[in-house]
N, C-alpha and C positions, 0 to 999 in steps of 0.2 A: 807233749805226748808222754814223755818219760815220767813226768810228774803224775799224770793220770794213771799210768801203769803202776807206779809206786803206791798210789792211794788205793787202787783196786787190789793190789797184793796185800796191803795191810787189812783191808776189809775181808779178804778171802780167809784170813786166819779166824774170823768169827762167823763166816757164812754157814759153816757146818751146823751151827746152832739152829738155823732155820730148817735143817733137814732132820731134826730130832722132834719127836712128839713132845709138845710142851706139857708141863705138869700143872694142869689147871685144877686138878682134884681127882677124887676117886668115884664120885657119883656118876650115874649114867650120862647126864647132860654134859658134865665136864669132860668125860671120855670122848663123847661125840664131837664136842667143840674142839678138842685137841686134835682129833683125826681130821676134822674139817680144816683147821689151821695148817696142818702138815700138807694136806692135799693142795691148799691154796698157795703154799710157798714153793712146793716142789712136785709138780705133777705133770706138767706139759710144757711145751716150748714157750708159752706166754707167762709161766709162773716166775716169780722173782728170782729164785735160785738159778734156774736155767738161763734166764735172760742175763743175769750177772755173769755166768760163765761164758755165754756167747759173746758178751761185750768184751770180756778179757781176750778171747780168741780173736775177735775182730780188731782190737787194738794191736795185738801182736802181728796180725796180717798187714794191717795198715802201716805199721812201723817198718816191716820188711819191704813193702811196696815202695815206700818213700825212700828207703835206703837204695833199692834197685834203681829208682828213677834218678836219684842224685848221681849214682855211679854212671848211668847212661848219659846223663847230661854232661858230667865231667869228661867222659870219653869223647862225646861229640864236640865239646868245646875245644878239647885238645887237638882233635883231628882238624877242626876248622882253623885253629891257630897255625898248625903245621902247613895246611894248604895255602893259607894266606901268606905265610912266610916264604914259601916256595914261589908263589906268584910275585910277591914283592921283590924277591931276589932276582927273578928273571926280568922284571921290569927295568932294573937298574943296569942290566948288561948291555 
């Protein structure tokens, strides 16, 4: 997951280019095409730029969730080990 976050971070340094009106030309058709391109890249929740940023946020949330799950698992394992040790110690008395 860290590798994916690093790759996304590297891409984010260039994603701003997709939020700029491309320079297709100065005639009317080129201007309309440039605006259409910009709208396609960054206009709603399904557009590439917004999906990219949502993916970055999801990866960060997922990483945090995994971190919490691991810490809870470790705490549970530690508690179980203590309980079994106490039980084992009582058994030999």
